[in-house]
N, C-alpha and C positions, 0 to 999 in steps of 0.2 A: 817879307819874311817867308821863307819856304816852309810850308806846312808838312808835318809828318803824317797827317791823318789821311790815309787812303782807305779804300774799302776794307782791306784786311785789318788795318789798325783800328777802324771804327768798331769792328767786332771785338777787338782786344779791349778797347776802352769800355764798351758795354759790359764785357765780362768782368773787368776789374772794378767797375762801379757796382755791379751786383755783389762782388766779394766785399767791397767796402760796406755796403748796406747790410750784408750778412754779419760782418764783424760788429757793426754798430748795434744791430739787434742783439748780438751775443753779449755785448757789454751791458745793455739794458737788462736783459734776462738775468745775467750774473748778479746785477745789483738787486733785482727783485728776489732772487734766490737767497742772497745774503740777508736782505731786509725781513724776509719771512722765516728766517732761521731754518732754511731747508738744505743748506749746503752739506750737512753731515748725515743726511738721511740715507744715502747710498754708501755703504761702508766697504764695498768691494770695487776694484777697478778692473773691468773686463772690456778692453777696447773692441773686441769682436762680439762676444756673446752678450755683452752688456746692452746691446740694442734691443733685446727682448725683455719687456717689462713683465711684472707678475700678471698672469692671465687668469688664475683661479684663486679661490679663497685660500687654498693650501699654499700657493705661491706667495700670497700676501702675508700669511702667517709666518712663513719661512723668512721673508725679507724683514718683517718686524722683529722676529726672534734674533736675527743677525744684528739689527740696530740696537736691541736691548743689551748687547754685550759691550757697548761702548759708552764713554763718559757722558755724552749728551743726554742719553736716556737715563742713566744711573744717577746723574746729579741734578738734572733739570726737569726731565719729562717722565718721571716715574709713574705718573698717573695717566699717561697717554694711552689711548686705545688704538686698535688697528685702523678704525675709521678716521681718527685724527692724524694718524701717521700717513695715510694715503696722499693728502694734499701736499705735504712737504716733500714726499717722495717724487710726486709728479713734477714739481718745480725743478728739482735737481735732475731728474731724468730728462726733462725738456732741455735743460742747459747742456747736458752731455750729448744728447742727440743732435742738437744744433751745432755743437762743436764738430762732431763727426761729419755732419752734412756740409759744413763750411769746407772741410778738407776735400770732400768730393767735388763741391762746387768749384774749388780752385783746381784740383788735380786733373779732372777729366777734360775740361776745355784746354788746360795747359798742354796736356799730352797731344790733343788734337792739333792745336796751333803749332806745336813743335814738330810733329810728324809731317804736317803739311807745309812746313817752312814759312809760316806766316809771322813768326816772331822776329823782329829786328835783332840782329846779333848783339848790339849793346844792351838790349833789354833782357836777354836770356839769363845771364848770371844773376840779375837782380830778381827775376821771378823765381829762380831756384832758391835764392836767399829768402824770399818771402815764404816759400813752402817749408824750408828748414825752420824758420821762426815759428811757423804754425805747429810743426811737430813738437818743438821745444815748449810751446804754450800748453799743449796737452799734457806733457810730462810735468810742467810746473803747476798745472791745475791739480793734478793728483798729489804732488808734493805738498801743496797748500792744504788740501783736505787731510792728509796724513797728520798734520800738526794738531788737528782737533780730535784725533782718534787715539791719542796716547794716554794722557792723564787729565788734561783740561778740555772741556767741551767748547773750545773756541779756537778758531784757526789763528795762526800767527799773523799779526798785522804786517810784519815784514814780508811774509810770503804772499799774503793777500795783495799787498801793494805792488809787489813784483809781478804778480799775475795780471793785475790791472794795467801796469805800465807796459808790459809786453804786448797786451792786446791793443793798447793805444798806439804803440810803436808800429805794429803791423798795419793798423788802420791808416795812420799818418803816412807811412811809407808808400802804401798802395795808392793813396790819394795823390801823393806827390808824383808818382809815375803817371797817373791819369792826367794830371795837369800838364805834365811834360808832353804827353802825346797830343793833347788837345791844342796846346798853344804853339806847338811847332818846334823847329830846330833850336839847338843850343846856341846861345850867344856868348861871346867872350865876356868873362867876368872881369870886372874892374874892382880891385880891392881898395882903391881910393874911392870908397863908396859914398853915396849921398845920404843925408840925414834920414829920409824916410826908410831907406833900406836897412840902415843900422838899427833904427828903432823897431822896425817890424820884426827883425830877427830876435831882438831882445824880448819883445812882447810875446812872440810865439814860444820862445823858450820859457817865459814866465807862465804862460798858459800850461805848458807841460809840467812845470813845477807845481802849480796849484792842483793839477789833476793827481799828481803823486801825493801831495798834501791831503787831498780828499780821500785817497786810499787809506792813509793813516787815521783820518777822522772816522772812516767806516770801520777800520780794523780795531780801533780802540773804543768804538762806540762813543766817541767824544761828542757827537751830535745830540746825544741824550742828556748832556750836561749844559749848564749855562744857557738855558733856552730863553734868553732875552736879547733884545737888540735896541740901540747900538752898544749898550754896555753889557758886560758879562756878569749878570746878577748884581748890578749896581756898580761894578768896578770897570774902569776903562782897561786896566791891566790887572788880571786876576791874581790873587795871592797864590803863592806856592808854585809859580811856573818854573822855578829851578830847584824843586824839592828833591829830585832824584839825583843819585850819584852813580857813575860820573855824569857830568852836566849834559853831555850830548844825548843821553837817553831821554831827557825831557822833550826833545824835539820830535820823538817818535813814540813815546810811551805815556807821557804825562798828559792826561785829558785836557787840562787847562792850557798847557803850552801848545798842544796839537791844534786845538780849536782857535786859540789866539793867533798862531802863525798863519792858519788858513784865512782868517779875517784880514790880517795885515797884507797878505799877498793879493787878496781880492781888492783891498783898498788901493794897492799900488796899480793894479790893472784898471781900476776905475779912474785913475789919474792919467795913466800912460796911453790907454786906448783913445780917449778924446784928443790927446796931443798928437798921436799918430794920425788920427782922422783929419785933424786940421792941417798937419804937414802934407798929407796927400792931396788935400783940396788945393793947397798952394803950389803943388808940384806940377810939372809938365808930364803927366802920365796918361795912360790910355783909359777909356771909359770903363773897361772891365776892372781895372784896379780901383777906381773910384767906387764902383758898385760893390766890390768886395769889402771895401773899407766901411761903407755905409752898413753893410750886413754885419760886419764885426761889431760895430758900435751898438746896433740894435740888439744883436744877440747877447752882448755883454750885459745890457740893461735887463733883458729877460732873465738871464742866468743869475744875476745878483738878486733879482726879485724872487726867483725860485729858491735860492739859497736861504734868504731871510725867512720866507714862508716855511720852508722845511724846518728851520731851526725853531722858530717861535711856536710851531705846532708839534714839536717833539717828534720829528721825523715820520710823518705819515708815508706809507709805502708809495702811493701814487705820485705824490709831489717829489719825494726823494728820488724816485726813478726818473722823473722828468728832469730833475736837477743833474743827474748823472748823464742823461742824454744831452742836456744843454751844454755840458762841459765839452763833449765831442763836437757839438756844432760850433762852439766858440773856437775850438782848435781848427775845425774845417775852414772857417772864415779867415783865421790868422794865417794858415798855410796858403790859402788862396791869395791873400794880400802879399805875403812874402814872395811867393812864386811869381806873381805878376810884376812886382818891382824888380825882381831879378831878371826876368825875361824881357821886360819892356825896353825897347830901343830908346824911347824918348825919356831919358833920365831926368831926374830933378835938376833944375838949374837955379841955384840960389841967386 
């Protein structure tokens, strides 16, 4: 197999890995910002001037006065003081600053590699696409915040989930590009695919679905209801899961249905990932694919444990943040397995 990784491309791999780690951190910080009810503390969107935080007590009073004009203060935090406002402001400020920093972490090296002609031609449009997605993510973040500044002091679960899904898409796509650079040239795809490849694609897609489901769990605060396991307050199937009309709304807005569907998808993964693991063990594949599959199985066990712990303890911030990070790690391992099965010349032979 001819390797694509030369000296220049090693630099690109390192750069993209740093970008992946930065987006990973951004997702975790975004989760903490949401869990600490900090996301609506900055009521203005200033892409350039917004990098300067309040520096004096007068600045803090002005920022707090602006916050007081919006529903979260008026309906929930009427008794909040400036001192209590500062911590939630700093969480949201850090989230926005990290977002701007990621843009620079991506853009500056990209321009350098482009000007010095170090980017392989097939990779160039893909990297431009990543940058465009990053810009769209910034706009989507503000669009999400706007939904909580109008009449209700809560962001739309649809917009929150879209914001999360786009971040995960950016992370996953950059990781896929890294895997392509590391493992070498493209091999001819055969769509008369073998069982482990088909199953790995399905598992990876299902991991993406459960992350989106988790976005709706977060957006509806469904994790604060039915805090028992394995039953949901004594019921295997909670009552009222089809209470809303039209019926499709229950999947995204009904707390019982949102949490129930999240559990069902997790159960499906708990069955399918061991099946994939066993299929790969029986296949003629490379050691790196076997290693990735071991990692996927272990990470899923950790992730399910974190999910149960988060639930029965009514969503503690630290554990919930680890659960969100765990979802990205499960996705990382699933992408690694899928990419390895696609690239490996030694296909499974039943």
